[in-house]
ZADO-1210 file (C-alpha; in nm, 4 decimals, padded with zeros to 6 digits):
<atoms>
<atom x="-01.2827" y="04.0421" z="-07.1430" code="MET" pos="1"/>
<atom x="-01.2074" y="03.6704" z="-07.1185" code="GLU" pos="2"/>
<atom x="-00.9976" y="03.5454" z="-06.8323" code="SER" pos="3"/>
<atom x="-00.6725" y="03.3640" z="-06.9074" code="SER" pos="4"/>
<atom x="-00.8240" y="03.0436" z="-06.7662" code="ALA" pos="5"/>
<atom x="-01.0741" y="03.0458" z="-07.0523" code="LYS" pos="6"/>
<atom x="-00.8032" y="03.0760" z="-07.3188" code="ARG" pos="7"/>
<atom x="-00.5873" y="02.8042" z="-07.1642" code="GLN" pos="8"/>
<atom x="-00.7096" y="02.4735" z="-07.3125" code="PRO" pos="9"/>
<atom x="-00.8382" y="02.2252" z="-07.0588" code="LEU" pos="10"/>
<atom x="-00.6139" y="01.9203" z="-07.0489" code="LYS" pos="11"/>
<atom x="-00.7964" y="01.5870" z="-07.0445" code="ILE" pos="12"/>
<atom x="-00.5999" y="01.2678" z="-06.9929" code="ILE" pos="13"/>
<atom x="-00.7184" y="00.9895" z="-07.2228" code="ALA" pos="14"/>
<atom x="-00.7156" y="00.6303" z="-07.1019" code="ASP" pos="15"/>
<atom x="-00.6493" y="00.3737" z="-07.3751" code="SER" pos="16"/>
<atom x="-01.0146" y="00.2672" z="-07.3845" code="ASN" pos="17"/>
<atom x="-01.1221" y="00.6281" z="-07.4510" code="ALA" pos="18"/>
<atom x="-00.9492" y="00.5976" z="-07.7878" code="LEU" pos="19"/>
<atom x="-01.1542" y="00.2850" z="-07.8667" code="PHE" pos="20"/>
<atom x="-01.4823" y="00.4801" z="-07.8255" code="VAL" pos="21"/>
<atom x="-01.5133" y="00.5864" z="-08.1934" code="PRO" pos="22"/>
<atom x="-01.4904" y="00.2219" z="-08.3030" code="LEU" pos="23"/>
<atom x="-01.6994" y="00.0778" z="-08.0209" code="GLN" pos="24"/>
<atom x="-01.9824" y="00.3315" z="-08.0123" code="PHE" pos="25"/>
<atom x="-01.9422" y="00.5276" z="-08.3379" code="LYS" pos="26"/>
<atom x="-01.8921" y="00.8469" z="-08.1386" code="ILE" pos="27"/>
<atom x="-01.6676" y="01.1282" z="-08.2661" code="ASP" pos="28"/>
<atom x="-01.4903" y="01.1893" z="-07.9364" code="ILE" pos="29"/>
<atom x="-01.3464" y="01.5264" z="-08.0370" code="PHE" pos="30"/>
<atom x="-01.6852" y="01.6656" z="-08.1489" code="ALA" pos="31"/>
<atom x="-01.8521" y="01.5182" z="-07.8396" code="GLU" pos="32"/>
<atom x="-01.5905" y="01.6664" z="-07.6050" code="LEU" pos="33"/>
<atom x="-01.6420" y="02.0033" z="-07.7715" code="GLU" pos="34"/>
<atom x="-02.0199" y="01.9761" z="-07.7218" code="ARG" pos="35"/>
<atom x="-01.9841" y="01.8566" z="-07.3637" code="LEU" pos="36"/>
<atom x="-01.7225" y="02.1053" z="-07.2469" code="LEU" pos="37"/>
<atom x="-01.8045" y="02.4067" z="-07.4615" code="ASN" pos="38"/>
<atom x="-01.4442" y="02.5293" z="-07.4304" code="ARG" pos="39"/>
<atom x="-01.0974" y="02.4685" z="-07.5718" code="ASN" pos="40"/>
<atom x="-00.9453" y="02.1406" z="-07.4647" code="PHE" pos="41"/>
<atom x="-00.6489" y="01.9182" z="-07.5380" code="GLU" pos="42"/>
<atom x="-00.6779" y="01.5442" z="-07.5193" code="LEU" pos="43"/>
<atom x="-00.3535" y="01.4260" z="-07.3608" code="VAL" pos="44"/>
<atom x="-00.1894" y="01.0914" z="-07.4269" code="LEU" pos="45"/>
<atom x="00.0579" y="01.0104" z="-07.1511" code="ILE" pos="46"/>
<atom x="00.3452" y="00.7737" z="-07.2270" code="SER" pos="47"/>
<atom x="00.2177" y="00.4728" z="-07.0235" code="PRO" pos="48"/>
<atom x="-00.1112" y="00.4805" z="-07.2190" code="VAL" pos="49"/>
<atom x="00.0754" y="00.4967" z="-07.5501" code="LYS" pos="50"/>
<atom x="00.2922" y="00.2019" z="-07.4430" code="GLN" pos="51"/>
<atom x="-00.0209" y="00.0067" z="-07.3473" code="GLU" pos="52"/>
<atom x="-00.1691" y="00.0682" z="-07.6943" code="LEU" pos="53"/>
<atom x="00.1578" y="-00.0265" z="-07.8654" code="GLU" pos="54"/>
<atom x="00.1665" y="-00.3516" z="-07.6653" code="THR" pos="55"/>
<atom x="-00.1946" y="-00.4268" z="-07.7659" code="LEU" pos="56"/>
<atom x="-00.1031" y="-00.3883" z="-08.1345" code="THR" pos="57"/>
<atom x="00.1505" y="-00.6708" z="-08.0934" code="LYS" pos="58"/>
<atom x="00.0169" y="-00.9047" z="-07.8251" code="LYS" pos="59"/>
<atom x="-00.3605" y="-00.9339" z="-07.8619" code="SER" pos="60"/>
<atom x="-00.6330" y="-01.0937" z="-08.0652" code="SER" pos="61"/>
<atom x="-00.6444" y="-00.9774" z="-08.4299" code="PRO" pos="62"/>
<atom x="-00.9528" y="-00.7617" z="-08.3559" code="LYS" pos="63"/>
<atom x="-00.7884" y="-00.5944" z="-08.0554" code="THR" pos="64"/>
<atom x="-00.4670" y="-00.5418" z="-08.2547" code="ARG" pos="65"/>
<atom x="-00.6673" y="-00.3679" z="-08.5280" code="LYS" pos="66"/>
<atom x="-00.8555" y="-00.1533" z="-08.2726" code="ASN" pos="67"/>
<atom x="-00.5328" y="-00.0605" z="-08.0936" code="ALA" pos="68"/>
<atom x="-00.3718" y="00.0392" z="-08.4255" code="ALA" pos="69"/>
<atom x="-00.6757" y="00.2614" z="-08.4953" code="PHE" pos="70"/>
<atom x="-00.6495" y="00.4078" z="-08.1419" code="ALA" pos="71"/>
<atom x="-00.2834" y="00.4929" z="-08.2068" code="LEU" pos="72"/>
<atom x="-00.3723" y="00.6809" z="-08.5264" code="THR" pos="73"/>
<atom x="-00.6383" y="00.8690" z="-08.3291" code="LEU" pos="74"/>
<atom x="-00.3762" y="00.9360" z="-08.0611" code="ALA" pos="75"/>
<atom x="-00.1811" y="01.1413" z="-08.3165" code="GLU" pos="76"/>
<atom x="-00.4483" y="01.4124" z="-08.2664" code="LYS" pos="77"/>
<atom x="-00.3647" y="01.4164" z="-07.8953" code="CYS" pos="78"/>
<atom x="-00.0926" y="01.6053" z="-07.7154" code="MET" pos="79"/>
<atom x="00.1713" y="01.3456" z="-07.6232" code="TYR" pos="80"/>
<atom x="00.3352" y="01.3849" z="-07.2824" code="VAL" pos="81"/>
<atom x="00.6196" y="01.1635" z="-07.1635" code="LYS" pos="82"/>
<atom x="00.5805" y="01.1150" z="-06.7910" code="VAL" pos="83"/>
<atom x="00.8187" y="00.9659" z="-06.5404" code="SER" pos="84"/>
<atom x="00.7153" y="00.6171" z="-06.4454" code="GLU" pos="85"/>
<atom x="00.7374" y="00.4789" z="-06.0969" code="LYS" pos="86"/>
<atom x="00.8703" y="00.1254" z="-06.0581" code="LYS" pos="87"/>
<atom x="00.5915" y="-00.1323" z="-06.0710" code="GLY" pos="88"/>
<atom x="00.3280" y="00.1305" z="-06.1438" code="GLU" pos="89"/>
<atom x="00.0355" y="00.0207" z="-06.3607" code="GLN" pos="90"/>
<atom x="-00.1029" y="00.2477" z="-06.6335" code="THR" pos="91"/>
<atom x="-00.4117" y="00.3276" z="-06.4237" code="ASP" pos="92"/>
<atom x="-00.1929" y="00.4274" z="-06.1270" code="ASP" pos="93"/>
<atom x="00.0027" y="00.6628" z="-06.3525" code="ALA" pos="94"/>
<atom x="-00.3227" y="00.8157" z="-06.4809" code="ILE" pos="95"/>
<atom x="-00.4473" y="00.8704" z="-06.1233" code="VAL" pos="96"/>
<atom x="-00.1130" y="01.0215" z="-06.0156" code="ARG" pos="97"/>
<atom x="-00.0833" y="01.2570" z="-06.3147" code="ILE" pos="98"/>
<atom x="-00.4485" y="01.3661" z="-06.3081" code="SER" pos="99"/>
<atom x="-00.4045" y="01.4564" z="-05.9416" code="GLN" pos="100"/>
<atom x="-00.0801" y="01.6436" z="-06.0018" code="ALA" pos="101"/>
<atom x="-00.2261" y="01.8369" z="-06.2974" code="TRP" pos="102"/>
<atom x="-00.5745" y="01.8692" z="-06.1406" code="LYS" pos="103"/>
<atom x="-00.7241" y="01.7623" z="-06.4706" code="THR" pos="104"/>
<atom x="-01.0140" y="01.5367" z="-06.5756" code="PRO" pos="105"/>
<atom x="-00.9713" y="01.1879" z="-06.7219" code="VAL" pos="106"/>
<atom x="-01.1605" y="01.0330" z="-07.0133" code="PHE" pos="107"/>
<atom x="-01.2151" y="00.6629" z="-06.9409" code="THR" pos="108"/>
<atom x="-01.4803" y="00.3914" z="-06.9452" code="ASN" pos="109"/>
<atom x="-01.2876" y="00.1682" z="-06.7054" code="ASP" pos="110"/>
<atom x="-01.5118" y="00.1101" z="-06.3995" code="LYS" pos="111"/>
<atom x="-01.2231" y="00.0470" z="-06.1583" code="VAL" pos="112"/>
<atom x="-01.0298" y="00.3520" z="-06.2767" code="LEU" pos="113"/>
<atom x="-01.3460" y="00.5684" z="-06.2641" code="LYS" pos="114"/>
<atom x="-01.3968" y="00.4715" z="-05.9005" code="LYS" pos="115"/>
<atom x="-01.0327" y="00.5469" z="-05.8090" code="LYS" pos="116"/>
<atom x="-01.0635" y="00.8886" z="-05.9736" code="LEU" pos="117"/>
<atom x="-01.3983" y="00.9716" z="-05.8126" code="ARG" pos="118"/>
<atom x="-01.2539" y="00.8717" z="-05.4725" code="ASP" pos="119"/>
<atom x="-00.9995" y="01.1530" z="-05.5113" code="ILE" pos="120"/>
<atom x="-01.2590" y="01.3934" z="-05.6593" code="SER" pos="121"/>
<atom x="-01.1104" y="01.3891" z="-06.0093" code="THR" pos="122"/>
<atom x="-01.3727" y="01.4587" z="-06.2790" code="PRO" pos="123"/>
<atom x="-01.4304" y="01.1664" z="-06.5149" code="VAL" pos="124"/>
<atom x="-01.5570" y="01.1847" z="-06.8731" code="ILE" pos="125"/>
<atom x="-01.7177" y="00.8631" z="-06.9918" code="TYR" pos="126"/>
<atom x="-01.9623" y="00.7166" z="-07.2444" code="VAL" pos="127"/>
<atom x="-02.3261" y="00.7311" z="-07.1352" code="ARG" pos="128"/>
<atom x="-02.5955" y="00.5102" z="-07.2894" code="GLU" pos="129"/>
<atom x="-02.3519" y="00.4116" z="-07.5681" code="LYS" pos="130"/>
<atom x="-02.4388" y="00.7348" z="-07.7462" code="SER" pos="131"/>
<atom x="-02.2777" y="01.0377" z="-07.5847" code="ARG" pos="132"/>
<atom x="-02.0120" y="01.1551" z="-07.3424" code="LEU" pos="133"/>
<atom x="-02.0897" y="01.2736" z="-06.9937" code="GLU" pos="134"/>
<atom x="-01.8928" y="01.4188" z="-06.7017" code="ILE" pos="135"/>
<atom x="-01.9019" y="01.2892" z="-06.3481" code="ASP" pos="136"/>
<atom x="-01.7639" y="01.5659" z="-06.1266" code="GLY" pos="137"/>
<atom x="-01.7034" y="01.9380" z="-06.1607" code="LEU" pos="138"/>
<atom x="-01.4523" y="02.0894" z="-06.3993" code="ILE" pos="139"/>
<atom x="-01.3334" y="02.4307" z="-06.2903" code="SER" pos="140"/>
</atoms>
């Protein structure tokens, strides 16, 4: 008999750049996450990340605007979670705070954010060799 932990989908917080992966590297992130994790998962879009993408669609170079618009359509496949924002908190800080509170991995390619997450032992999913996803850290 399967334990309830197995049936409960694993939540993975997506950083904005995670949603650029399909365009940047031609990787189907949902298929890759399935292969990598071999279990049910939910990619989670937290409100500060969505706001960051919405800002990029308005205030960036034409290429970045187009990529951000694509990322937002991809984000519709994610579970959206509105989170309380702390005054002056950057998107990365919110991701670190929420991932710690939820004890859940983060999907990002941001070097600075990856280091912050690894420093607090949060598993990080990232693109390896521009061809596949990999996990740094243990997912329970």
